[in-house]
C-alpha positions as CSV (number, residue, x, y, z in Angstrom):
1,X,47.8,120.5,142.1
2,X,50.9,121.7,144.0
3,X,50.4,124.8,146.1
4,X,53.2,126.6,144.3
5,X,51.4,126.1,141.0
6,X,48.2,127.4,142.4
7,X,49.9,130.5,143.7
8,X,51.8,131.1,140.5
9,X,48.6,130.7,138.5
10,X,47.0,133.4,140.7
11,X,50.0,135.6,140.2
12,X,49.9,135.2,136.5
13,X,46.2,136.1,136.4
14,X,47.0,139.2,138.4
15,X,49.9,140.0,136.1
16,X,47.7,139.7,133.0
17,X,45.1,142.1,134.5
18,X,47.9,144.5,135.5
19,X,49.1,144.5,131.9
20,X,45.6,145.2,130.7
21,X,45.2,148.1,133.1
22,X,48.6,149.6,132.2
23,X,47.7,149.5,128.5
24,X,44.3,151.2,129.3
25,X,45.9,153.8,131.5
26,X,48.5,154.6,128.8
27,X,45.8,154.8,126.1
28,X,43.6,157.3,128.0
29,X,45.7,160.4,127.3
30,X,45.7,159.5,123.6
31,X,42.0,159.1,123.7
32,X,41.5,162.5,125.3
33,X,44.0,164.0,122.8
34,X,41.9,162.5,119.9
35,X,38.7,164.0,121.4
36,X,40.4,167.4,121.7
37,X,41.7,167.2,118.2
38,X,38.2,166.6,116.9
39,X,37.1,169.7,118.8
40,X,39.9,171.7,117.4
41,X,38.9,170.7,113.8
42,X,35.3,171.9,114.4
43,X,36.7,175.1,115.9
44,X,38.8,175.7,112.8
45,X,35.8,175.0,110.6
46,X,33.8,177.7,112.6
47,X,36.7,180.1,112.2
48,X,36.8,179.6,108.5
49,X,33.1,180.1,108.3
50,X,33.4,183.4,110.2
51,X,36.3,184.5,108.1
52,X,34.2,183.9,105.0
53,X,31.4,185.8,106.6
54,X,33.7,188.8,107.2
55,X,35.0,188.7,103.7
56,X,31.4,188.6,102.3
57,X,30.3,191.5,104.5
58,X,33.4,193.5,103.4
59,X,32.6,192.9,99.7
60,X,28.9,193.8,100.3
61,X,29.9,197.1,101.9
62,X,32.3,197.8,99.0
63,X,29.6,197.1,96.4
64,X,27.1,199.3,98.3
65,X,29.6,202.1,98.4
66,X,30.3,201.8,94.7
67,X,26.5,202.0,94.0
68,X,26.2,205.1,96.2
69,X,29.1,206.7,94.4
70,X,27.6,206.1,91.0
71,X,24.2,207.4,92.1
72,X,26.0,210.5,93.4
73,X,27.8,210.9,90.1
74,X,24.6,210.7,88.2
75,X,23.0,213.3,90.5
76,X,26.0,215.5,89.9
77,X,25.9,215.1,86.2
78,X,22.2,216.0,86.1
79,X,22.9,219.0,88.3
80,X,25.2,220.3,85.5
81,X,22.7,219.6,82.7
82,X,21.7,223.2,82.7
83,X,25.2,224.2,81.7
84,X,25.0,222.2,78.5
85,X,25.2,224.4,75.4
86,X,25.1,222.0,72.5
87,X,23.2,218.9,71.5
88,X,26.6,217.0,71.3
89,X,27.4,218.0,74.9
90,X,23.9,216.9,75.9
91,X,24.2,213.5,74.2
92,X,27.6,213.0,75.9
93,X,26.0,213.8,79.2
94,X,23.2,211.3,78.6
95,X,25.7,208.7,77.6
96,X,27.7,209.2,80.8
97,X,24.4,208.9,82.8
98,X,23.5,205.7,80.9
99,X,26.9,204.2,81.5
100,X,26.7,205.0,85.2
101,X,23.2,203.5,85.4
102,X,24.5,200.3,83.6
103,X,27.3,200.1,86.1
104,X,24.7,200.5,88.9
105,X,22.7,197.6,87.4
106,X,25.7,195.3,87.3
107,X,26.7,196.2,90.9
108,X,23.1,195.6,92.1
109,X,23.2,192.1,90.5
110,X,26.5,191.5,92.2
111,X,25.0,192.8,95.5
112,X,22.2,190.2,95.2
113,X,24.7,187.4,94.6
114,X,26.7,188.6,97.6
115,X,23.6,188.7,99.8
116,X,22.6,185.2,98.7
117,X,26.1,183.9,99.5
118,X,25.9,185.7,102.8
119,X,22.7,183.8,103.7
120,X,24.5,180.6,102.9
121,X,27.5,181.6,105.0
122,X,25.3,182.6,107.9
123,X,23.7,179.1,107.8
124,X,27.1,177.5,107.6
125,X,28.5,179.5,110.5
126,X,25.4,178.8,112.6
127,X,25.7,175.1,111.9
128,X,29.4,175.1,112.8
129,X,28.7,177.0,116.0
130,X,25.9,174.6,117.0
131,X,28.2,171.6,116.1
132,X,31.0,173.1,118.2
133,X,28.7,173.6,121.2
134,X,27.5,170.0,121.0
135,X,31.1,168.7,120.6
136,X,32.3,170.9,123.6
137,X,29.6,169.3,125.7
138,X,30.6,165.8,124.4
139,X,34.3,166.5,125.1
140,X,33.5,167.6,128.6
141,X,31.6,164.5,129.3
142,X,34.1,162.2,127.6
143,X,37.0,163.8,129.3
144,X,35.3,163.5,132.7
145,X,34.5,159.8,131.9
146,X,38.1,159.2,130.9
147,X,39.4,160.8,134.1
148,X,37.0,158.8,136.2
149,X,38.0,155.6,134.3
150,X,41.7,156.4,134.8
151,X,41.1,156.9,138.5
152,X,39.3,153.6,138.8
153,X,42.0,151.8,136.8
154,X,44.8,153.2,139.0
155,X,42.9,152.3,142.2
156,X,42.4,148.7,140.9
157,X,46.0,148.6,139.9
158,X,47.1,149.5,143.4
159,X,44.9,146.8,144.9
160,X,46.2,144.2,142.4
161,X,49.8,145.2,143.1
162,X,49.3,144.6,146.8
163,X,47.6,141.3,146.0
164,X,50.5,140.3,143.8
165,X,53.0,141.1,146.6
166,X,51.0,139.0,149.1
167,X,50.9,136.1,146.6
168,X,54.6,136.4,145.8
169,X,55.4,136.1,149.5
170,X,53.7,132.7,149.5
171,X,55.6,131.3,146.5
172,X,58.7,129.1,146.5
173,X,61.8,131.3,145.7
174,X,63.0,128.8,143.0
175,X,59.7,128.7,141.3
176,X,59.3,132.5,141.6
177,X,62.7,133.2,140.0
178,X,61.8,130.9,137.1
179,X,58.4,132.5,136.8
180,X,59.9,136.1,136.7
181,X,62.5,135.1,134.1
182,X,60.0,133.5,131.8
183,X,57.4,136.2,132.3
184,X,59.9,138.8,131.1
185,X,60.8,136.8,128.0
186,X,57.5,135.3,127.1
187,X,54.8,137.5,128.6
188,X,53.2,134.3,130.0
189,X,55.2,132.3,132.5
190,X,52.8,129.3,132.8
191,X,51.3,127.1,130.2
192,X,48.7,124.4,130.4
193,X,49.4,121.0,128.8
194,X,46.9,120.9,125.9
195,X,46.5,117.6,123.9
196,X,50.0,116.5,125.0
197,X,51.6,119.7,123.9
198,X,52.7,123.0,125.6
199,X,49.9,125.5,125.0
200,X,52.5,128.3,124.9
201,X,54.7,127.1,122.1
202,X,52.6,124.1,120.8
203,X,55.6,121.8,120.9
204,X,54.5,118.2,121.7
205,X,55.8,116.8,125.0
206,X,57.4,113.4,125.6
207,X,55.1,110.6,126.9
208,X,57.4,109.8,129.8
209,X,57.5,113.5,130.7
210,X,53.7,113.7,130.7
211,X,53.4,110.6,132.9
212,X,55.8,112.1,135.4
213,X,53.8,115.3,135.4
214,X,50.5,113.5,135.9
215,X,52.0,111.5,138.8
216,X,53.7,114.3,140.6
217,X,51.0,116.9,140.2
218,X,48.4,114.3,141.1
219,X,50.3,113.6,144.3
220,X,50.7,117.4,144.7
221,X,54.5,117.1,145.0
222,X,56.3,120.4,144.7
223,X,58.3,119.4,141.6
224,X,58.8,122.0,138.9
225,X,58.1,121.0,135.3
226,X,59.1,123.3,132.5
227,X,58.7,123.1,128.7
228,X,61.9,121.9,127.1
229,X,61.2,124.2,124.1
230,X,60.0,127.5,125.5
231,X,60.9,127.2,129.2
232,X,57.4,127.9,130.5
233,X,56.2,126.3,133.7
234,X,53.8,123.6,132.8
235,X,50.7,122.4,134.6
236,X,47.9,119.9,134.1
237,X,44.2,120.6,134.7
238,X,42.8,118.4,137.5
239,X,40.7,116.4,135.0
240,X,43.8,115.6,133.0
241,X,45.6,114.4,136.1
242,X,42.6,112.1,137.0
243,X,42.9,110.3,133.7
């Protein structure tokens, strides 16, 4: 195989890895943002649970105050029972006490409901807080891992960029210009001949063209062969040249 082809194949392998690294480096901020978004969702869930707790506690205090007010009212009514002069007034007083006691009973039932709801909200808030703590720990670890990966990717990218520069210095200028032009257009500048066709565009190659390729690349002559359809630089595997 011509030396220029060997160099360009190495350059293409480096370019492919550089693209992979660029995509991975670009994806890391989105990955961290997704991790933080998940944490934000759990934080909001905890805030809603705490707001519900606060609302429940406020209602509980309100019901307890109403019960205390009714009890004080009953005490006050009973305190004035000695001032009653007629049976009608006494019955009215008893009715007022009975009504207040009935209201107390309703409030106490509501208080029990509120307390039961409060227990459920306490469990919900505790679970959300535990989940938030676990997720914060996970986010810290994942963010650190992402930062470490980004650092490793950038270090590898710098090394590969230097390797690419060294390889480009070894390539023929004509071949390199063709390589760069096709790389920009196609993403892959070189294509192997596969079953008498270009592996890049799958267009079948002329028999005479293939014979010339096999002869020249077998002799390692520095002749550039390109696909007449897609323009990629073509090469044959050594086993195909031997045949």
